[in-house]
C-alpha positions as CSV (number, residue, x, y, z in Angstrom):
1,M,-45.5,-5.6,100.2
2,K,-42.3,-7.5,99.5
3,R,-39.8,-5.8,97.2
4,I,-38.0,-8.0,94.6
5,V,-34.7,-6.8,93.3
6,A,-32.9,-8.5,90.4
7,K,-29.3,-9.5,90.8
8,A,-26.8,-7.4,88.9
9,G,-25.7,-10.2,86.6
10,A,-29.1,-11.7,85.9
11,A,-29.7,-10.1,82.5
12,N,-26.2,-10.9,81.3
13,S,-26.6,-14.6,82.1
14,I,-29.7,-14.7,79.9
15,T,-28.3,-12.8,76.9
16,M,-25.1,-14.9,76.9
17,L,-27.2,-17.9,76.2
18,T,-29.2,-16.2,73.4
19,R,-28.2,-17.0,69.9
20,V,-29.2,-14.7,67.0
21,L,-29.3,-15.5,63.3
22,L,-28.4,-12.4,61.2
23,P,-28.6,-12.8,57.4
24,D,-28.0,-9.5,55.6
25,D,-26.3,-9.0,52.3
26,E,-25.2,-5.5,53.1
27,S,-21.9,-6.0,54.8
28,D,-22.0,-2.6,56.7
29,V,-25.4,-3.2,58.1
30,N,-24.4,-6.8,59.0
31,A,-21.3,-5.6,60.8
32,V,-23.0,-2.9,62.8
33,L,-25.9,-5.1,63.9
34,R,-23.4,-8.0,64.8
35,E,-21.1,-5.7,66.8
36,E,-23.9,-4.1,68.7
37,L,-25.5,-7.5,69.6
38,E,-22.1,-9.0,70.6
39,R,-21.4,-5.9,72.7
40,N,-24.6,-6.8,74.6
41,E,-23.3,-10.4,75.0
42,F,-25.5,-12.1,72.4
43,K,-23.9,-15.0,70.3
44,V,-24.4,-13.9,66.7
45,D,-24.2,-16.1,63.5
46,S,-24.1,-13.6,60.7
47,Y,-24.2,-14.3,56.9
48,E,-24.0,-12.1,53.9
49,S,-25.8,-14.6,51.7
50,P,-29.2,-16.2,52.3
51,L,-28.1,-19.8,51.3
52,P,-25.5,-20.4,54.0
53,S,-27.9,-18.9,56.6
54,L,-30.6,-21.3,55.5
55,E,-28.2,-24.2,55.6
56,S,-27.1,-23.4,59.1
57,F,-30.6,-22.8,60.4
58,K,-31.7,-25.3,63.1
59,P,-35.2,-25.3,64.6
60,Y,-35.3,-24.1,68.2
61,F,-31.6,-23.3,68.1
62,Y,-31.9,-19.5,67.6
63,K,-33.9,-17.3,70.0
64,L,-34.0,-14.5,67.4
65,A,-33.6,-14.1,63.7
66,I,-33.3,-10.7,62.1
67,P,-33.9,-11.2,58.4
68,D,-33.0,-8.8,55.7
69,I,-36.3,-7.7,54.3
70,T,-36.2,-5.0,51.7
71,E,-39.2,-3.8,49.7
72,K,-38.2,-2.5,46.3
73,L,-40.6,0.3,45.3
74,G,-41.2,1.2,41.6
75,K,-40.0,-2.1,40.2
């Protein structure tokens, strides 16, 4: 059986090309998520308002979108 070993930089070359859309109106949540994603070499476009994030959205441009979905209970 042939053993396949990934090269050390293979994962980094993939994530560097991955663009993430991050709309979240809570600035602290937005900052923590953005910093963690960027630390892992993702390119992040973060917004604290939904309208600018919708205006910047381009089909097939982002590999991942992390929307701010909050369910309000009791209202």
